[in-house]
N, CA, C and O atoms as a printed pandas DataFrame, in Angstrom:
     atom_number atom_name residue_name chain_id  residue_number  x_coord  y_coord  z_coord
0              1         N          UNK        A               1    0.058    6.758  -16.597
1              2        CA          UNK        A               1    0.414    5.820  -15.535
2              3         C          UNK        A               1   -0.763    5.686  -14.579
3              4         O          UNK        A               1   -1.393    6.671  -14.193
4              5         N          UNK        A               2   -1.038    4.460  -14.214
5              6        CA          UNK        A               2   -2.115    4.193  -13.255
6              7         C          UNK        A               2   -1.628    3.237  -12.180
7              8         O          UNK        A               2   -0.795    2.366  -12.430
8              9         N          UNK        A               3   -2.168    3.418  -10.972
9             10        CA          UNK        A               3   -1.960    2.471   -9.883
10            11         C          UNK        A               3   -3.308    1.865   -9.550
11            12         O          UNK        A               3   -4.261    2.580   -9.239
12            13         N          UNK        A               4   -3.385    0.547   -9.617
13            14        CA          UNK        A               4   -4.639   -0.151   -9.359
14            15         C          UNK        A               4   -4.477   -1.035   -8.130
15            16         O          UNK        A               4   -3.728   -2.011   -8.138
16            17         N          UNK        A               5   -5.198   -0.668   -7.074
17            18        CA          UNK        A               5   -5.125   -1.428   -5.821
18            19         C          UNK        A               5   -6.269   -2.425   -5.746
19            20         O          UNK        A               5   -7.350   -2.196   -6.289
20            21         N          UNK        A               6   -6.017   -3.528   -5.068
21            22        CA          UNK        A               6   -7.045   -4.545   -4.862
22            23         C          UNK        A               6   -6.751   -5.307   -3.583
23            24         O          UNK        A               6   -5.666   -5.194   -3.011
24            25         N          UNK        A               7   -7.732   -6.085   -3.142
25            26        CA          UNK        A               7   -7.519   -6.951   -1.992
26            27         C          UNK        A               7   -8.201   -6.512   -0.721
27            28         O          UNK        A               7   -8.178   -7.236    0.275
28            29         N          UNK        A               8   -8.811   -5.337   -0.731
29            30        CA          UNK        A               8   -9.509   -4.888    0.464
30            31         C          UNK        A               8  -10.785   -5.676    0.689
31            32         O          UNK        A               8  -11.190   -6.488   -0.143
32            33         N          UNK        A               9  -11.412   -5.420    1.832
33            34        CA          UNK        A               9  -12.655   -6.090    2.130
34            35         C          UNK        A               9  -12.969   -6.057    3.601
35            36         O          UNK        A               9  -12.379   -5.295    4.368
36            37         N          UNK        A              10  -13.918   -6.905    3.986
37            38        CA          UNK        A              10  -14.344   -7.018    5.371
38            39         C          UNK        A              10  -13.679   -8.240    5.992
39            40         O          UNK        A              10  -13.711   -9.330    5.422
40            41         N          UNK        A              11  -13.084   -8.054    7.151
41            42        CA          UNK        A              11  -12.419   -9.159    7.845
42            43         C          UNK        A              11  -12.690   -9.033    9.334
43            44         O          UNK        A              11  -12.863   -7.930    9.853
44            45         N          UNK        A              12  -12.724  -10.163   10.011
45            46        CA          UNK        A              12  -12.939  -10.154   11.451
46            47         C          UNK        A              12  -11.655   -9.791   12.187
47            48         O          UNK        A              12  -10.561  -10.014   11.668
48            49         N          UNK        A              13  -11.775   -9.240   13.376
49            50        CA          UNK        A              13  -10.573   -8.964   14.180
50            51         C          UNK        A              13   -9.724  -10.220   14.326
51            52         O          UNK        A              13  -10.235  -11.317   14.553
52            53         N          UNK        A              14   -8.428  -10.033   14.193
53            54        CA          UNK        A              14   -7.501  -11.156   14.242
54            55         C          UNK        A              14   -7.232  -11.791   12.891
55            56         O          UNK        A              14   -6.342  -12.632   12.763
56            57         N          UNK        A              15   -7.987  -11.399   11.896
57            58        CA          UNK        A              15   -7.826  -11.962   10.562
58            59         C          UNK        A              15   -6.715  -11.305    9.770
59            60         O          UNK        A              15   -5.997  -10.438   10.270
60            61         N          UNK        A              16   -6.586  -11.736    8.522
61            62        CA          UNK        A              16   -5.530  -11.240    7.639
62            63         C          UNK        A              16   -6.104  -10.827    6.293
63            64         O          UNK        A              16   -7.139  -11.327    5.851
64            65         N          UNK        A              17   -5.406   -9.910    5.666
65            66        CA          UNK        A              17   -5.700   -9.506    4.296
66            67         C          UNK        A              17   -4.396   -9.221    3.601
67            68         O          UNK        A              17   -3.407   -8.849    4.232
68            69         N          UNK        A              18   -4.401   -9.397    2.294
69            70        CA          UNK        A              18   -3.238   -9.039    1.483
70            71         C          UNK        A              18   -3.691   -8.070    0.399
71            72         O          UNK        A              18   -4.527   -8.401   -0.442
72            73         N          UNK        A              19   -3.127   -6.874    0.434
73            74        CA          UNK        A              19   -3.416   -5.873   -0.580
74            75         C          UNK        A              19   -2.364   -5.941   -1.677
75            76         O          UNK        A              19   -1.197   -6.245   -1.428
76            77         N          UNK        A              20   -2.804   -5.651   -2.896
77            78        CA          UNK        A              20   -1.889   -5.571   -4.031
78            79         C          UNK        A              20   -2.107   -4.247   -4.735
79            80         O          UNK        A              20   -3.207   -3.696   -4.715
80            81         N          UNK        A              21   -1.067   -3.745   -5.348
81            82        CA          UNK        A              21   -1.176   -2.519   -6.140
82            83         C          UNK        A              21   -0.232   -2.626   -7.326
83            84         O          UNK        A              21    0.984   -2.724   -7.161
84            85         N          UNK        A              22   -0.802   -2.605   -8.518
85            86        CA          UNK        A              22   -0.021   -2.746   -9.733
86            87         C          UNK        A              22    0.046   -1.419  -10.481
87            88         O          UNK        A              22   -0.969   -0.749  -10.672
88            89         N          UNK        A              23    1.236   -1.056  -10.894
89            90        CA          UNK        A              23    1.445    0.141  -11.702
90            91         C          UNK        A              23    1.476   -0.250  -13.169
91            92         O          UNK        A              23    2.063   -1.267  -13.539
92            93         N          UNK        A              24    0.840    0.563  -14.001
93            94        CA          UNK        A              24    0.829    0.288  -15.436
94            95         C          UNK        A              24    0.935    1.596  -16.196
95            96         O          UNK        A              24    0.652    2.672  -15.667
96            97         N          UNK        A              25    1.350    1.479  -17.450
97            98        CA          UNK        A              25    1.488    2.668  -18.275
98            99         C          UNK        A              25    2.900    2.804  -18.794
99           100         O          UNK        A              25    3.661    1.836  -18.829
100          101         N          UNK        A              26    3.246    4.020  -19.198
101          102        CA          UNK        A              26    4.547    4.283  -19.804
102          103         C          UNK        A              26    5.577    4.525  -18.697
103          104         O          UNK        A              26    5.859    5.667  -18.333
104          105         N          UNK        A              27    6.126    3.439  -18.175
105          106        CA          UNK        A              27    6.985    3.483  -17.002
106          107         C          UNK        A              27    8.418    3.143  -17.383
107          108         O          UNK        A              27    8.678    2.110  -18.001
108          109         N          UNK        A              28    9.353    4.027  -17.008
109          110        CA          UNK        A              28   10.769    3.709  -17.166
110          111         C          UNK        A              28   11.247    2.892  -15.975
111          112         O          UNK        A              28   11.879    1.846  -16.125
112          113         N          UNK        A              29   10.931    3.394  -14.795
113          114        CA          UNK        A              29   11.338    2.710  -13.573
114          115         C          UNK        A              29   10.482    3.208  -12.422
115          116         O          UNK        A              29    9.867    4.272  -12.490
116          117         N          UNK        A              30   10.458    2.410  -11.363
117          118        CA          UNK        A              30    9.724    2.791  -10.160
118          119         C          UNK        A              30   10.691    2.859   -8.997
119          120         O          UNK        A              30   11.392    1.889   -8.709
120          121         N          UNK        A              31   10.731    3.968   -8.347
121          122        CA          UNK        A              31   11.606    4.136   -7.190
122          123         C          UNK        A              31   10.895    3.564   -5.960
123          124         O          UNK        A              31   10.664    2.357   -5.889
124          125         N          UNK        A              32   10.554    4.394   -5.020
125          126        CA          UNK        A              32    9.862    3.902   -3.837
126          127         C          UNK        A              32    8.392    3.627   -4.124
127          128         O          UNK        A              32    7.760    4.301   -4.939
128          129         N          UNK        A              33    7.868    2.627   -3.439
129          130        CA          UNK        A              33    6.441    2.329   -3.448
130          131         C          UNK        A              33    5.991    2.240   -1.998
131          132         O          UNK        A              33    6.781    1.929   -1.106
132          133         N          UNK        A              34    4.726    2.514   -1.778
133          134        CA          UNK        A              34    4.287    2.482   -0.388
134          135         C          UNK        A              34    2.781    2.395   -0.237
135          136         O          UNK        A              34    2.019    2.467   -1.201
136          137         N          UNK        A              35    2.395    2.240    1.002
137          138        CA          UNK        A              35    0.989    2.207    1.377
138          139         C          UNK        A              35    0.736    3.256    2.461
139          140         O          UNK        A              35    1.531    3.437    3.383
140          141         N          UNK        A              36   -0.381    3.924    2.316
141          142        CA          UNK        A              36   -0.874    4.877    3.302
142          143         C          UNK        A              36   -2.314    4.501    3.612
143          144         O          UNK        A              36   -2.944    3.743    2.875
144          145         N          UNK        A              37   -2.819    5.034    4.696
145          146        CA          UNK        A              37   -4.223    4.777    5.009
146          147         C          UNK        A              37   -4.866    6.019    5.603
147          148         O          UNK        A              37   -4.201    6.875    6.186
148          149         N          UNK        A              38   -6.171    6.089    5.437
149          150        CA          UNK        A              38   -6.927    7.209    5.979
150          151         C          UNK        A              38   -8.222    6.684    6.580
151          152         O          UNK        A              38   -9.086    6.159    5.877
152          153         N          UNK        A              39   -8.338    6.835    7.886
153          154        CA          UNK        A              39   -9.547    6.443    8.592
154          155         C          UNK        A              39  -10.517    7.625    8.605
155          156         O          UNK        A              39  -10.092    8.771    8.457
156          157         N          UNK        A              40  -11.803    7.362    8.778
157          158        CA          UNK        A              40  -12.787    8.456    8.807
158          159         C          UNK        A              40  -12.436    9.509    9.852
159          160         O          UNK        A              40  -12.192    9.194   11.017
160          161         N          UNK        A              41  -12.417   10.756    9.417
161          162        CA          UNK        A              41  -12.145   11.851   10.335
162          163         C          UNK        A              41  -10.690   12.039   10.693
163          164         O          UNK        A              41  -10.364   12.879   11.531
164          165         N          UNK        A              42   -9.809   11.272   10.076
165          166        CA          UNK        A              42   -8.377   11.368   10.381
166          167         C          UNK        A              42   -7.572   11.707    9.138
167          168         O          UNK        A              42   -8.048   11.572    8.011
168          169         N          UNK        A              43   -6.357   12.146    9.366
169          170        CA          UNK        A              43   -5.461   12.451    8.251
170          171         C          UNK        A              43   -4.867   11.168    7.678
171          172         O          UNK        A              43   -4.772   10.145    8.356
172          173         N          UNK        A              44   -4.475   11.253    6.425
173          174        CA          UNK        A              44   -3.796   10.122    5.801
174          175         C          UNK        A              44   -2.456    9.910    6.499
175          176         O          UNK        A              44   -1.745   10.869    6.799
176          177         N          UNK        A              45   -2.117    8.650    6.755
177          178        CA          UNK        A              45   -0.881    8.348    7.466
178          179         C          UNK        A              45   -0.106    7.251    6.746
179          180         O          UNK        A              45   -0.671    6.431    6.022
180          181         N          UNK        A              46    1.185    7.262    6.965
181          182        CA          UNK        A              46    2.052    6.240    6.389
182          183         C          UNK        A              46    1.788    4.889    7.051
183          184         O          UNK        A              46    1.651    4.787    8.270
184          185         N          UNK        A              47    1.723    3.862    6.213
185          186        CA          UNK        A              47    1.699    2.492    6.713
186          187         C          UNK        A              47    3.087    1.882    6.538
187          188         O          UNK        A              47    3.706    1.434    7.503
188          189         N          UNK        A              48    3.569    1.871    5.296
189          190        CA          UNK        A              48    4.887    1.297    5.017
190          191         C          UNK        A              48    5.356    1.744    3.638
191          192         O          UNK        A              48    4.549    2.058    2.763
192          193         N          UNK        A              49    6.678    1.767    3.462
193          194        CA          UNK        A              49    7.265    2.085    2.175
194          195         C          UNK        A              49    8.384    1.090    1.899
195          196         O          UNK        A              49    8.942    0.485    2.815
196          197         N          UNK        A              50    8.703    0.931    0.600
197          198        CA          UNK        A              50    9.763    0.019    0.206
198          199         C          UNK        A              50   10.489    0.601   -0.997
199          200         O          UNK        A              50    9.862    1.096   -1.934
200          201         N          UNK        A              51   11.818    0.536   -0.965
201          202        CA          UNK        A              51   12.609    1.054   -2.079
202          203         C          UNK        A              51   12.729    0.004   -3.179
203          204         O          UNK        A              51   12.266   -1.127   -3.031
204          205         N          UNK        A              52   13.346    0.391   -4.261
205          206        CA          UNK        A              52   13.502   -0.515   -5.391
206          207         C          UNK        A              52   14.419   -1.690   -5.069
207          208         O          UNK        A              52   14.370   -2.720   -5.740
208          209         N          UNK        A              53   15.255   -1.535   -4.043
209          210        CA          UNK        A              53   16.157   -2.636   -3.668
210          211         C          UNK        A              53   15.669   -3.370   -2.431
211          212         O          UNK        A              53   16.367   -4.236   -1.902
212          213         N          UNK        A              54   14.462   -3.023   -1.963
213          214        CA          UNK        A              54   13.842   -3.785   -0.889
214          215         C          UNK        A              54   14.015   -3.249    0.517
215          216         O          UNK        A              54   13.641   -3.920    1.479
216          217         N          UNK        A              55   14.571   -2.065    0.661
217          218        CA          UNK        A              55   14.662   -1.465    1.986
218          219         C          UNK        A              55   13.281   -0.985    2.408
219          220         O          UNK        A              55   12.592   -0.297    1.655
220          221         N          UNK        A              56   12.887   -1.356    3.618
221          222        CA          UNK        A              56   11.529   -1.058    4.072
222          223         C          UNK        A              56   11.511   -0.059    5.224
223          224         O          UNK        A              56   12.492    0.103    5.951
224          225         N          UNK        A              57   10.380    0.595    5.366
225          226        CA          UNK        A              57   10.152    1.542    6.446
226          227         C          UNK        A              57    8.696    1.398    6.854
227          228         O          UNK        A              57    7.807    1.442    6.005
228          229         N          UNK        A              58    8.443    1.225    8.154
229          230        CA          UNK        A              58    7.098    1.013    8.663
230          231         C          UNK        A              58    6.716    2.069    9.688
231          232         O          UNK        A              58    7.572    2.626   10.374
232          233         N          UNK        A              59    5.430    2.332    9.781
233          234        CA          UNK        A              59    4.921    3.088   10.913
234          235         C          UNK        A              59    5.209    2.254   12.160
235          236         O          UNK        A              59    4.980    1.045   12.177
236          237         N          UNK        A              60    5.706    2.904   13.186
237          238        CA          UNK        A              60    6.135    2.174   14.382
238          239         C          UNK        A              60    5.033    1.280   14.948
239          240         O          UNK        A              60    5.295    0.156   15.376
240          241         N          UNK        A              61    3.820    1.779   14.948
241          242        CA          UNK        A              61    2.715    1.048   15.580
242          243         C          UNK        A              61    2.319   -0.207   14.807
243          244         O          UNK        A              61    1.599   -1.058   15.330
244          245         N          UNK        A              62    2.788   -0.326   13.560
245          246        CA          UNK        A              62    2.373   -1.439   12.720
246          247         C          UNK        A              62    3.457   -2.493   12.531
247          248         O          UNK        A              62    3.213   -3.551   11.950
248          249         N          UNK        A              63    4.643   -2.199   13.021
249          250        CA          UNK        A              63    5.744   -3.157   12.876
250          251         C          UNK        A              63    5.377   -4.481   13.537
251          252         O          UNK        A              63    4.859   -4.518   14.653
252          253         N          UNK        A              64    5.660   -5.563   12.820
253          254        CA          UNK        A              64    5.377   -6.884   13.355
254          255         C          UNK        A              64    4.045   -7.452   12.911
255          256         O          UNK        A              64    3.856   -8.668   12.932
256          257         N          UNK        A              65    3.112   -6.592   12.506
257          258        CA          UNK        A              65    1.821   -7.088   12.025
258          259         C          UNK        A              65    1.686   -6.948   10.510
259          260         O          UNK        A              65    1.052   -7.777    9.857
260          261         N          UNK        A              66    2.282   -5.898    9.961
261          262        CA          UNK        A              66    2.170   -5.625    8.529
262          263         C          UNK        A              66    3.518   -5.861    7.864
263          264         O          UNK        A              66    4.566   -5.567    8.439
264          265         N          UNK        A              67    3.481   -6.393    6.651
265          266        CA          UNK        A              67    4.694   -6.620    5.873
266          267         C          UNK        A              67    4.502   -6.113    4.454
267          268         O          UNK        A              67    3.558   -6.502    3.767
268          269         N          UNK        A              68    5.405   -5.243    4.023
269          270        CA          UNK        A              68    5.372   -4.725    2.663
270          271         C          UNK        A              68    6.402   -5.476    1.819
271          272         O          UNK        A              68    7.488   -5.809    2.293
272          273         N          UNK        A              69    6.047   -5.732    0.577
273          274        CA          UNK        A              69    6.968   -6.369   -0.354
274          275         C          UNK        A              69    6.635   -5.881   -1.754
275          276         O          UNK        A              69    5.614   -5.228   -1.966
276          277         N          UNK        A              70    7.498   -6.199   -2.705
277          278        CA          UNK        A              70    7.231   -5.780   -4.069
278          279         C          UNK        A              70    7.811   -6.778   -5.047
279          280         O          UNK        A              70    8.760   -7.501   -4.743
280          281         N          UNK        A              71    7.218   -6.801   -6.230
281          282        CA          UNK        A              71    7.702   -7.611   -7.342
282          283         C          UNK        A              71    8.043   -6.630   -8.448
283          284         O          UNK        A              71    7.155   -6.124   -9.134
284          285         N          UNK        A              72    9.320   -6.362   -8.620
285          286        CA          UNK        A              72    9.731   -5.350   -9.598
286          287         C          UNK        A              72    9.383   -5.765  -11.028
287          288         O          UNK        A              72    9.097   -4.912  -11.868
288          289         N          UNK        A              73    9.404   -7.047  -11.303
289          290        CA          UNK        A              73    9.079   -7.519  -12.650
290          291         C          UNK        A              73    7.621   -7.252  -12.999
291          292         O          UNK        A              73    7.270   -7.089  -14.168
292          293         N          UNK        A              74    6.776   -7.209  -11.969
293          294        CA          UNK        A              74    5.345   -6.985  -12.183
294          295         C          UNK        A              74    4.922   -5.564  -11.827
295          296         O          UNK        A              74    3.739   -5.234  -11.908
296          297         N          UNK        A              75    5.879   -4.716  -11.433
297          298        CA          UNK        A              75    5.554   -3.338  -11.009
298          299         C          UNK        A              75    4.459   -3.335   -9.951
299          300         O          UNK        A              75    3.538   -2.520   -9.999
300          301         N          UNK        A              76    4.566   -4.235   -9.016
301          302        CA          UNK        A              76    3.511   -4.437   -8.028
302          303         C          UNK        A              76    4.067   -4.386   -6.611
303          304         O          UNK        A              76    5.141   -4.915   -6.327
304          305         N          UNK        A              77    3.318   -3.743   -5.739
305          306        CA          UNK        A              77    3.646   -3.703   -4.325
306          307         C          UNK        A              77    2.529   -4.397   -3.556
307          308         O          UNK        A              77    1.356   -4.306   -3.918
308          309         N          UNK        A              78    2.912   -5.090   -2.495
309          310        CA          UNK        A              78    1.968   -5.848   -1.687
310          311         C          UNK        A              78    2.018   -5.368   -0.234
311          312         O          UNK        A              78    3.019   -4.826    0.232
312          313         N          UNK        A              79    0.913   -5.586    0.454
313          314        CA          UNK        A              79    0.873   -5.328    1.887
314          315         C          UNK        A              79    0.157   -6.496    2.554
315          316         O          UNK        A              79   -1.053   -6.665    2.402
316          317         N          UNK        A              80    0.908   -7.288    3.284
317          318        CA          UNK        A              80    0.335   -8.384    4.055
318          319         C          UNK        A              80   -0.012   -7.852    5.441
319          320         O          UNK        A              80    0.853   -7.355    6.163
320          321         N          UNK        A              81   -1.280   -7.962    5.800
321          322        CA          UNK        A              81   -1.753   -7.433    7.077
322          323         C          UNK        A              81   -2.274   -8.592    7.918
323          324         O          UNK        A              81   -3.216   -9.282    7.529
324          325         N          UNK        A              82   -1.649   -8.794    9.070
325          326        CA          UNK        A              82   -2.031   -9.875    9.969
326          327         C          UNK        A              82   -2.528   -9.316   11.300
327          328         O          UNK        A              82   -2.297   -8.153   11.630
328          329         N          UNK        A              83   -3.210  -10.162   12.046
329          330        CA          UNK        A              83   -3.717   -9.778   13.370
330          331         C          UNK        A              83   -4.443   -8.440   13.302
331          332         O          UNK        A              83   -4.192   -7.541   14.105
332          333         N          UNK        A              84   -5.327   -8.326   12.353
333          334        CA          UNK        A              84   -6.001   -7.049   12.130
334          335         C          UNK        A              84   -6.887   -6.669   13.304
335          336         O          UNK        A              84   -7.485   -7.516   13.968
336          337         N          UNK        A              85   -6.949   -5.363   13.535
337          338        CA          UNK        A              85   -7.725   -4.796   14.634
338          339         C          UNK        A              85   -8.771   -3.830   14.071
339          340         O          UNK        A              85   -8.603   -3.323   12.962
340          341         N          UNK        A              86   -9.827   -3.573   14.808
341          342        CA          UNK        A              86  -10.830   -2.613   14.317
342          343         C          UNK        A              86  -10.225   -1.258   13.974
343          344         O          UNK        A              86  -10.698   -0.584   13.059
344          345         N          UNK        A              87   -9.191   -0.853   14.694
345          346        CA          UNK        A              87   -8.572    0.441   14.412
346          347         C          UNK        A              87   -7.756    0.451   13.120
347          348         O          UNK        A              87   -7.261    1.501   12.710
348          349         N          UNK        A              88   -7.613   -0.696   12.484
349          350        CA          UNK        A              88   -6.978   -0.744   11.166
350          351         C          UNK        A              88   -7.965   -0.414   10.045
351          352         O          UNK        A              88   -7.582   -0.303    8.881
352          353         N          UNK        A              89   -9.220   -0.262   10.405
353          354        CA          UNK        A              89  -10.229    0.084    9.410
354          355         C          UNK        A              89   -9.918    1.439    8.789
355          356         O          UNK        A              89   -9.763    2.436    9.494
356          357         N          UNK        A              90   -9.830    1.465    7.461
357          358        CA          UNK        A              90   -9.454    2.681    6.746
358          359         C          UNK        A              90   -9.507    2.403    5.248
359          360         O          UNK        A              90   -9.651    1.261    4.811
360          361         N          UNK        A              91   -9.388    3.461    4.489
361          362        CA          UNK        A              91   -9.116    3.311    3.059
362          363         C          UNK        A              91   -7.601    3.279    2.894
363          364         O          UNK        A              91   -6.895    4.165    3.376
364          365         N          UNK        A              92   -7.120    2.271    2.220
365          366        CA          UNK        A              92   -5.683    2.094    2.021
366          367         C          UNK        A              92   -5.317    2.526    0.604
367          368         O          UNK        A              92   -5.907    2.076   -0.378
368          369         N          UNK        A              93   -4.330    3.409    0.529
369          370        CA          UNK        A              93   -3.888    3.966   -0.743
370          371         C          UNK        A              93   -2.466    3.516   -1.055
371          372         O          UNK        A              93   -1.600    3.516   -0.180
372          373         N          UNK        A              94   -2.234    3.138   -2.292
373          374        CA          UNK        A              94   -0.857    2.865   -2.685
374          375         C          UNK        A              94   -0.263    4.101   -3.362
375          376         O          UNK        A              94   -0.970    4.929   -3.936
376          377         N          UNK        A              95    1.022    4.187   -3.271
377          378        CA          UNK        A              95    1.776    5.338   -3.762
378          379         C          UNK        A              95    3.045    4.844   -4.423
379          380         O          UNK        A              95    3.630    3.848   -3.998
380          381         N          UNK        A              96    3.469    5.539   -5.461
381          382        CA          UNK        A              96    4.726    5.169   -6.106
382          383         C          UNK        A              96    5.368    6.403   -6.717
383          384         O          UNK        A              96    4.688    7.287   -7.239
384          385         N          UNK        A              97    6.677    6.444   -6.644
385          386        CA          UNK        A              97    7.455    7.476   -7.329
386          387         C          UNK        A              97    7.968    6.834   -8.606
387          388         O          UNK        A              97    8.796    5.924   -8.573
388          389         N          UNK        A              98    7.463    7.324   -9.730
389          390        CA          UNK        A              98    7.667    6.636  -11.013
390          391         C          UNK        A              98    8.381    7.548  -11.995
391          392         O          UNK        A              98    8.048    8.724  -12.139
392          393         N          UNK        A              99    9.365    6.978  -12.662
393          394        CA          UNK        A              99   10.089    7.676  -13.725
394          395         C          UNK        A              99    9.411    7.348  -15.058
395          396         O          UNK        A              99    9.280    6.181  -15.429
396          397         N          UNK        A             100    8.984    8.394  -15.769
397          398        CA          UNK        A             100    8.341    8.223  -17.069
398          399         C          UNK        A             100    9.116    9.016  -18.117
399          400         O          UNK        A             100   10.076    9.703  -17.770
400          401         N          UNK        A             101    8.728    8.940  -19.383
401          402        CA          UNK        A             101    9.396    9.766  -20.413
402          403         C          UNK        A             101    9.282   11.258  -20.132
403          404         O          UNK        A             101   10.000   12.063  -20.726
404          405         N          UNK        A             102    8.382   11.626  -19.227
405          406        CA          UNK        A             102    8.149   13.045  -18.949
406          407         C          UNK        A             102    8.737   13.484  -17.616
407          408         O          UNK        A             102    8.490   14.600  -17.158
408          409         N          UNK        A             103    9.506   12.615  -17.004
409          410        CA          UNK        A             103   10.097   12.939  -15.716
410          411         C          UNK        A             103    9.542   12.043  -14.627
411          412         O          UNK        A             103    8.778   11.118  -14.905
412          413         N          UNK        A             104    9.928   12.316  -13.376
413          414        CA          UNK        A             104    9.436   11.485  -12.288
414          415         C          UNK        A             104    8.458   12.270  -11.429
415          416         O          UNK        A             104    8.586   13.483  -11.263
416          417         N          UNK        A             105    7.497   11.567  -10.896
417          418        CA          UNK        A             105    6.509   12.196  -10.037
418          419         C          UNK        A             105    5.861   11.153   -9.154
419          420         O          UNK        A             105    6.043    9.948   -9.332
420          421         N          UNK        A             106    5.092   11.658   -8.187
421          422        CA          UNK        A             106    4.311   10.841   -7.259
422          423         C          UNK        A             106    2.991   10.426   -7.908
423          424         O          UNK        A             106    2.294   11.254   -8.495
424          425         N          UNK        A             107    2.659    9.159   -7.801
425          426        CA          UNK        A             107    1.364    8.684   -8.267
426          427         C          UNK        A             107    0.635    8.018   -7.107
427          428         O          UNK        A             107    1.245    7.400   -6.234
428          429         N          UNK        A             108   -0.695    8.165   -7.124
429          430        CA          UNK        A             108   -1.541    7.561   -6.092
430          431         C          UNK        A             108   -2.621    6.697   -6.725
431          432         O          UNK        A             108   -3.174    7.036   -7.771
432          433         N          UNK        A             109   -2.909    5.586   -6.082
433          434        CA          UNK        A             109   -4.049    4.785   -6.471
434          435         C          UNK        A             109   -5.309    5.354   -5.858
435          436         O          UNK        A             109   -5.251    6.265   -5.032
436          437         N          UNK        A             110   -6.454    4.814   -6.263
437          438        CA          UNK        A             110   -7.734    5.324   -5.797
438          439         C          UNK        A             110   -8.088    4.858   -4.393
439          440         O          UNK        A             110   -8.973    5.428   -3.755
440          441         N          UNK        A             111   -7.414    3.842   -3.915
441          442        CA          UNK        A             111   -7.706    3.376   -2.564
442          443         C          UNK        A             111   -8.574    2.147   -2.552
443          444         O          UNK        A             111   -9.395    1.934   -3.443
444          445         N          UNK        A             112   -8.382    1.340   -1.529
445          446        CA          UNK        A             112   -9.202    0.156   -1.331
446          447         C          UNK        A             112   -9.624    0.111    0.140
447          448         O          UNK        A             112   -8.808    0.319    1.038
448          449         N          UNK        A             113  -10.894   -0.160    0.368
449          450        CA          UNK        A             113  -11.448   -0.124    1.724
450          451         C          UNK        A             113  -11.108   -1.405    2.473
451          452         O          UNK        A             113  -11.293   -2.512    1.967
452          453         N          UNK        A             114  -10.611   -1.228    3.682
453          454        CA          UNK        A             114  -10.392   -2.346    4.597
454          455         C          UNK        A             114  -11.251   -2.095    5.834
455          456         O          UNK        A             114  -11.121   -1.060    6.487
456          457         N          UNK        A             115  -12.114   -3.031    6.145
457          458        CA          UNK        A             115  -12.981   -2.912    7.310
458          459         C          UNK        A             115  -12.752   -4.110    8.212
459          460         O          UNK        A             115  -12.898   -5.258    7.791
460          461         N          UNK        A             116  -12.392   -3.833    9.450
461          462        CA          UNK        A             116  -12.150   -4.894   10.429
462          463         C          UNK        A             116  -13.265   -4.819   11.469
463          464         O          UNK        A             116  -13.337   -3.884   12.266
464          465         N          UNK        A             117  -14.121   -5.815   11.437
465          466        CA          UNK        A             117  -15.297   -5.790   12.304
466          467         C          UNK        A             117  -15.835   -7.197   12.485
467          468         O          UNK        A             117  -15.733   -8.037   11.592
468          469         N          UNK        A             118  -16.401   -7.438   13.640
469          470        CA          UNK        A             118  -17.034   -8.723   13.895
470          471         C          UNK        A             118  -18.525   -8.655   13.576
471          472         O          UNK        A             118  -19.235   -9.649   13.729
């Protein structure tokens, strides 16, 4: 099983980006999916999570600017980020709890860099 994230890049303050993360491999089902981020010198923190039926959970500080969604048919989770600020600069990691023929476990993508700068 692999998680492949894409969509990161350089954006000016106030701009938007949309991250995608697709799961592939021998997958029975995907439970929760989510996004985390890690800024230089800081611990990895939750951005948002979404269940298989669409229930969402956000970091309080990001509510209203970030929106998580998923396409179950494509095994893909998205993160729409609006009104970006320099403090949103970080490596963004996707996460999924996936059921496989060998049981269920946590999987992580390699991360995609988001840089917010003028």
